[in-house]
Each structure stands twice: as C-alpha cells, then as structure tokens.
C-alpha positions as a printed Julia matrix, in Angstrom:
385×3 Matrix{Float64}:
  40.79  -166.2     0.61
  38.72  -169.04    2.13
  34.96  -168.52    1.68
  33.05  -168.08    4.92
  29.48  -169.37    5.15
  27.05  -168.53    7.94
  24.5   -171.21    8.82
  21.62  -171.83   11.2
  20.26  -175.32   11.81
  17.34  -176.02   14.08
  17.05  -179.14   16.25
  18.79  -182.49   15.79
  17.39  -183.18   12.31
  18.77  -179.88   11.01
  22.12  -180.58   12.64
  22.38  -183.9    10.75
  21.27  -182.41    7.43
  23.67  -179.47    7.75
  26.61  -181.7     8.69
  26.2   -183.66    5.45
  25.95  -180.41    3.48
  29.13  -179.01    5.08
  30.99  -182.18    4.12
  29.72  -182.0     0.52
  30.66  -178.31    0.15
  34.12  -178.99    1.56
  34.73  -181.58   -1.17
  34.54  -178.69   -3.63
  35.88  -175.91   -1.4
  38.26  -177.54    1.12
  39.16  -174.21    2.76
  35.55  -173.14    3.38
  34.73  -171.97    6.91
  31.32  -172.29    8.57
  29.86  -170.6    11.64
  26.56  -169.74   13.3
  23.97  -171.85   15.14
  24.49  -175.59   14.97
  24.88  -178.86   16.81
  27.47  -181.54   17.61
  27.35  -183.2    14.17
  28.08  -179.88   12.48
  30.8   -179.18   15.02
  32.4   -182.53   14.16
  32.69  -181.22   10.57
  34.58  -178.13   11.76
  31.58  -175.82   12.21
  32.13  -172.91   14.6
  29.14  -173.13   16.96
  28.36  -169.65   18.26
  25.06  -170.87   19.78
  23.83  -174.5    20.1
  20.91  -175.52   17.9
  19.01  -176.88   20.93
  18.11  -173.28   21.72
  15.79  -173.24   18.68
  13.84  -176.35   19.73
  10.47  -174.89   20.8
   7.44  -177.04   21.56
   4.17  -175.39   20.63
   2.92  -171.82   20.55
   3.12  -171.25   24.32
   6.78  -172.27   24.52
   7.56  -170.11   21.46
   5.92  -167.07   23.08
   7.76  -167.61   26.37
  11.11  -167.75   24.61
  10.47  -165.12   21.96
  12.61  -162.41   23.55
  15.65  -164.63   24.07
  15.44  -166.12   20.57
  14.95  -162.69   19.05
  18.05  -161.44   20.88
  20.16  -164.34   19.58
  18.92  -163.76   16.04
  19.78  -160.07   16.15
  23.25  -160.8    17.55
  23.91  -163.31   14.78
  22.66  -160.89   12.13
  25.07  -158.23   13.46
  27.95  -160.7    13.12
  26.9   -161.61    9.57
  26.6   -157.97    8.48
  30.03  -157.31    9.93
  31.7   -160.42    8.44
  30.0   -160.29    5.0
  30.19  -164.08    4.42
  29.87  -165.58    0.94
  26.37  -166.83    1.77
  23.9   -167.56    4.53
  22.24  -171.01    4.65
  19.2   -171.55    6.83
  18.51  -175.24    7.44
  14.84  -175.79    8.27
  13.57  -173.7    11.27
  11.68  -171.34    8.92
  10.13  -169.21   11.67
  13.65  -168.32   12.83
  15.52  -168.37    9.54
  13.29  -166.52    7.09
  13.67  -163.27    9.05
  17.45  -163.65    8.94
  17.48  -164.66    5.29
  15.5   -161.59    4.27
  17.89  -159.21    5.98
  20.95  -161.01    4.65
  19.53  -160.83    1.12
  18.72  -157.13    1.55
  22.37  -156.6     2.52
  23.46  -158.06   -0.84
  24.5   -161.55    0.24
  23.0   -164.81   -1.07
  20.49  -166.38    1.32
  19.58  -170.02    0.82
  16.85  -171.96    2.6
  17.39  -175.72    2.86
  14.13  -177.69    3.39
  11.08  -175.98    2.0
   8.41  -174.99    4.53
   5.18  -176.97    4.08
   3.54  -174.39    1.85
   1.86  -177.25   -0.05
  -0.03  -178.39    3.07
  -1.14  -175.08    4.59
   0.09  -171.5     5.07
   0.61  -171.16    1.32
   0.58  -167.37    1.7
   4.04  -167.71    3.21
   5.5   -168.14   -0.3
   5.39  -164.35   -0.79
   7.61  -163.9     2.26
   9.9   -166.68    1.04
  10.21  -164.98   -2.35
  11.27  -161.72   -0.66
  13.67  -163.44    1.72
  15.68  -166.04   -0.2
  17.96  -166.36   -3.19
  17.17  -170.08   -3.54
  15.11  -172.8    -1.86
  16.37  -176.39   -1.72
  13.39  -178.77   -1.88
  13.29  -182.3    -0.48
  10.18  -183.35   -2.43
   9.76  -183.28   -6.22
   6.33  -181.59   -6.24
   7.67  -178.54   -4.36
   9.87  -177.1    -7.1
   6.98  -176.42   -9.57
   5.2   -174.45   -6.83
   8.23  -172.19   -6.44
   8.78  -171.99  -10.2
   5.22  -170.7   -10.61
   5.84  -168.07   -7.92
   9.12  -166.97   -9.51
  11.31  -168.28   -6.68
  14.59  -169.99   -7.6
  14.37  -173.58   -6.34
  16.23  -176.86   -6.72
  14.95  -180.36   -6.03
  17.67  -182.2    -4.1
  15.85  -185.33   -2.89
  15.33  -186.52    0.67
  18.34  -187.49    2.79
  16.49  -190.41    4.41
  16.18  -192.02    0.98
  19.97  -191.98    0.69
  20.43  -193.55    4.11
  17.74  -196.24    4.12
  18.4   -199.42    2.1
  16.11  -200.14   -0.83
  15.46  -203.6     0.62
  15.28  -203.44    4.44
  16.39  -206.58    6.28
  13.35  -207.45    8.39
  14.84  -210.68    9.74
  17.98  -208.88   10.93
  15.89  -206.19   12.64
  13.92  -208.86   14.49
  17.13  -210.54   15.53
  18.55  -207.24   16.85
  15.39  -206.74   18.91
  15.26  -210.38   20.01
  11.86  -210.98   18.39
  10.48  -214.34   17.22
  10.55  -214.7    13.44
   6.95  -215.85   13.01
   4.87  -213.92   15.55
   2.94  -210.85   14.35
   4.67  -207.62   15.38
   2.95  -204.23   15.39
   4.92  -201.03   15.96
   3.13  -198.16   17.7
   4.7   -194.73   17.17
   2.65  -192.09   19.02
   5.08  -189.27   18.17
   8.32  -187.77   19.43
   6.82  -184.81   21.27
   5.16  -184.91   24.66
   1.98  -183.3    23.34
   1.66  -186.0    20.67
   2.08  -188.81   23.18
  -0.47  -187.22   25.51
  -2.99  -187.02   22.67
  -2.45  -190.51   21.26
  -1.2   -192.84   24.01
  -4.63  -193.87   25.36
  -6.0   -194.5    21.88
  -2.96  -196.51   20.77
  -3.05  -198.62   23.95
  -6.78  -199.35   23.54
  -6.1   -200.29   19.92
  -3.37  -202.7    21.04
  -5.79  -204.24   23.55
  -8.31  -204.94   20.79
  -5.64  -206.42   18.51
  -4.29  -208.57   21.33
  -7.73  -210.13   21.71
  -7.81  -210.93   17.98
  -4.14  -211.98   17.78
  -3.09  -213.44   21.16
   0.47  -214.06   19.94
   1.02  -210.46   18.74
   3.86  -208.32   20.08
   3.66  -204.53   20.25
   6.76  -202.33   20.03
   6.66  -198.72   21.24
   9.87  -196.78   20.49
   9.96  -193.53   22.46
  12.46  -190.74   21.93
  12.88  -189.35   25.46
  12.47  -190.25   29.13
   9.59  -187.78   29.29
   7.61  -189.44   26.5
   8.33  -192.88   27.97
   6.99  -191.73   31.35
   3.84  -190.38   29.69
   3.25  -193.69   27.9
   3.83  -195.67   31.1
   1.3   -193.46   32.9
  -1.21  -194.17   30.13
  -0.64  -197.93   30.46
  -1.49  -197.75   34.16
  -4.44  -195.44   33.52
  -5.87  -197.88   30.95
  -5.09  -200.84   33.24
  -3.1   -202.32   30.36
   0.21  -203.21   31.98
  -0.33  -206.9    31.13
  -0.46  -206.23   27.39
   2.51  -207.64   25.37
   3.91  -204.12   24.87
   7.66  -203.59   24.74
   8.82  -200.01   25.13
  12.14  -199.06   23.54
  14.46  -196.11   24.02
  14.8   -194.95   20.43
  15.25  -197.8    17.91
  12.27  -196.51   15.91
  13.78  -197.6    12.58
  14.49  -201.11   13.88
  10.97  -201.32   15.34
   9.34  -200.29   12.06
  11.6   -202.57   10.0
  10.74  -205.54   12.21
   7.0   -204.84   12.27
   4.31  -206.38   10.1
   2.27  -203.16   10.38
   3.04  -199.71   11.79
   0.55  -197.44   13.56
   2.16  -194.03   13.32
   1.48  -190.41   14.16
   1.52  -188.26   11.04
   4.94  -186.74   10.43
   8.42  -187.73    9.31
   7.99  -191.19   10.87
   5.34  -191.97    8.25
   7.9   -191.22    5.51
  10.41  -193.46    7.3
   7.83  -196.25    7.37
   7.28  -195.81    3.62
  11.01  -195.96    2.88
  11.14  -199.13    5.02
   8.32  -200.53    2.83
   6.02  -201.07    5.79
   2.22  -201.17    5.69
   0.93  -198.47    7.98
  -2.05  -196.68    9.43
  -1.59  -192.94   10.03
  -3.32  -191.25   12.93
  -3.23  -187.89   14.67
  -5.05  -185.91   17.35
  -4.63  -182.24   18.24
  -6.78  -179.64   19.99
 -10.28  -179.29   18.56
  -9.95  -175.64   17.56
  -6.43  -176.08   16.21
  -7.68  -178.98   14.08
 -10.56  -176.9    12.71
  -8.19  -174.06   11.81
  -5.67  -176.32   10.09
  -8.39  -178.23    8.25
  -9.79  -174.94    6.94
  -6.33  -173.86    5.74
  -5.31  -177.22    4.25
  -4.87  -177.57    0.48
  -4.59  -181.34    0.17
  -6.92  -184.23    0.99
  -4.15  -186.0     2.96
  -1.87  -185.23    5.9
   0.44  -188.26    5.61
   3.58  -187.84    3.52
   3.27  -191.28    1.84
  -0.16  -190.37    0.45
   0.89  -186.83   -0.48
   4.04  -187.98   -2.28
   2.25  -190.74   -4.17
  -0.78  -188.51   -4.83
  -3.24  -191.22   -3.82
  -4.8   -192.8    -0.74
  -2.3   -195.62   -0.36
  -2.52  -195.97    3.41
  -5.42  -195.2     5.78
  -5.5   -191.87    7.59
  -7.68  -191.87   10.7
  -7.54  -188.44   12.28
  -9.15  -186.67   15.22
 -12.63  -188.15   15.94
 -12.05  -190.88   13.32
  -9.08  -192.15   15.34
 -11.04  -194.64   17.45
  -9.47  -197.87   18.73
 -11.96  -199.98   16.76
 -11.32  -198.21   13.44
  -7.56  -198.28   13.95
  -7.59  -201.98   14.87
  -9.74  -202.81   11.82
  -7.37  -200.9     9.52
  -4.34  -202.72   10.95
  -6.16  -206.05   10.61
  -6.76  -205.31    6.94
  -3.01  -205.12    6.34
  -2.34  -208.25    8.4
  -4.86  -210.23    6.38
  -4.15  -209.09    2.82
  -0.76  -210.27    1.51
  -1.52  -208.98   -1.99
  -2.17  -205.45   -0.73
   1.07  -205.55    1.27
   3.06  -206.58   -1.81
   1.51  -203.86   -3.96
   2.41  -201.32   -1.31
   6.02  -202.55   -1.25
   6.26  -202.01   -5.02
   4.75  -198.51   -4.79
   7.02  -197.49   -1.94
  10.07  -198.84   -3.76
   9.26  -196.57   -6.71
   8.93  -193.65   -4.29
  12.27  -194.52   -2.7
  14.03  -194.39   -6.09
  12.39  -191.02   -6.79
  13.58  -189.51   -3.51
  17.08  -191.02   -3.61
  19.09  -188.2    -5.22
  22.3   -187.97   -3.13
  20.82  -184.97   -1.34
  23.97  -183.45    0.13
  25.79  -183.49   -3.23
  22.84  -182.0    -5.1
  22.41  -179.33   -2.44
  26.08  -178.41   -2.65
  25.83  -178.23   -6.46
  22.88  -175.83   -6.16
  24.68  -173.62   -3.61
  28.08  -173.44   -5.32
  27.09  -170.94   -8.07
  25.88  -168.53   -5.38
  29.21  -168.82   -3.57
  31.12  -168.25   -6.78
  28.97  -165.25   -7.69
  29.54  -163.75   -4.24
  33.31  -164.29   -4.63
  33.33  -162.56   -8.04
  31.3   -159.64   -6.65
  33.67  -159.3    -3.7
C-alpha cells in the first residue's frame, strides 16, 4: 500500500522547500502520495492541494487576528481529514503558528509529526521549545547551532542544511549579473533591499533613499538598484522617492531580480531577514538595517537572546557586518558604513573567505538529508500499521 503523507506549507518559500522534499522522498518511495495545504510547486510534484498555501500568508498581528476564524476553520477541517485518513506522517513546513497546533494533535493521535524549519527559538520566544517538544516527533533544522538546543531539551532533531546554500554557486558570477542587468562593469553599484513586506518598505524607504542621496554626493558615478517583490511595495517606494524629492537620483527599481541585484552590487544595504543570508551566500559586503514600531522593538529587544539580529553575524558568531537598527539607522551612519566597505578591499576579501566557509557549512543537500531523517518515521508508521 502506498504511504500517504499529509503536509502543510506556508507561503511561497514553504512551497519551494516542500516541493524539493516531495521529490527527494519519492526517490525512495515512488508510490508515496501527498496532500494538504500547498502551492503550485508542490502541485507540480503531484501534491493534492486541498487548500492553497497563499491562505496562510498573514502580514502582521492585525491581519492574523482578522483572519483567525477562517484559518482556524481550515485547520480543523484538515485535522479531521488527517484523523480519518491516518497517513504515515504529517509534515509541517515552516508556518509554526499554524502547524504546531496540528502537529500536536496528530502526534497525540499516534502518528509521526515532523516540523521542517525550526522556529527562531534561538533569537526570541525560547519558551516555545516546550510546546515544540509536546507537539513534534522530529524537528528538521536549517542551521547547525539549532540541533544542540533541541538535543538539550530532549527533542529529536536533525541538521539538514539550508536549501539556499545548495542553489547558490560557491563563486557567484558578478560580471554576468551586471551584464544581465545592463550595468557598466566599472561603476560602483549599491543594492538597496528595504524588505519584501509593505510594512518593511514603509519603515525603511525614506531612510534608504536619504542614504542613497548622501552616497550619490560622495560617489557621483554610483548606481543604486532597488529590487521590489510586488507592485504594492514598488508603489510605496515610488511614493517615498517623490516625498523625499529624490526622483533624480540614479536609482533603478526592479521587479524581483533581488539575487541578480545583490550579485552585481559592490555593497548591499539590506533589511534584516533571509535576504541578509542570501547576500552572505553571494559573498557580498553588506550593512543590515531594520525599523519597526517603538514598543514592538522594545519588547523584542527585551526577549532577545543574542547580540545580533542578522543571520550572517548569528551564523558566524561574530560581528562580521554592521547592524544599524531602529534609532541607529540614520542615513549618515548607513552611508558611512557602506563607504567603509567601498574603501577597504582587504576587509571585502576577508569577508568573502568567511562567507565561503559558511556556504560550505550550510551546503548539505537539504532535501536529501531531510528525506533521510523522515524515512525512519514513515517506516515505523508502516510497521505499526
């Protein structure tokens, strides 16, 4: 009998991660069937989409509260299907606020529940590990320092590496990226990444534009690239350009193409998040910045466990790249930090070497390792059945 596996992936990143995992599991179990909440990439791998993963994409606490009843209804309907079908396992891909509830109930019903992508218990909300321990049979960790945290708490965990490290080349081709974007080979290029969410762009656009204005005065031949993920974020950035009377700046906005923009850039100014890890894997000097609401920042700062917010610094366990957050994120300080990278070739080379080491550490063939960690749970469920 073909094993059936229920899955939930949240947003586009989860859809991509889950599609690779489905493919890797099918190499070992060709007849395996998958169903639940997913996206088009999972569907292309034969996944039975009962609800689209876009439904789980909430933006902030207010949006989450507005949609709580509908999301709760979907979750209960899926749980009823799982309890009826008794699949070999349930795999929650990211989306911990949605998945941990499901995983706990699936585990209580005697089925393996696996969580793929550890929540950021190492940054804040460490108390959540008790709930994770109750809810899951195994956690699949993308970062090497996460597994010892779970080991100490008695939670089964496997380090599987980060999928971006598998995809990104060890030696990015900067010249080719500039050619794709039709950029001169010799002019300084600075990529500005104010975030993928509208709230991030609202909080950072003015500051990033004022920073570009300062740098343009110091480097008249500089070009600024601003890759934006959606029409909404592009509109917000355009509004900020008009508000700052900066439409004459040499700023080129792009629809997507964030990886090309970072690869082509001499320095990246980036909102803290996954984009900072991408910049590290692309071996780019960077300055990390972030702004959120004053009270939210105070709360998160009080709950934080680490001296850094940027993944490159956290993963390397040292202050490799500047982090200018909240009130420290002034145009002058950001411009000075970017200028430091532009003017210090030795520092840039040392950073390339450090980020190359990090890339090797994270490059683990994530999908294969994840499938290897999940397979014993599937086999145990089959024997029990």
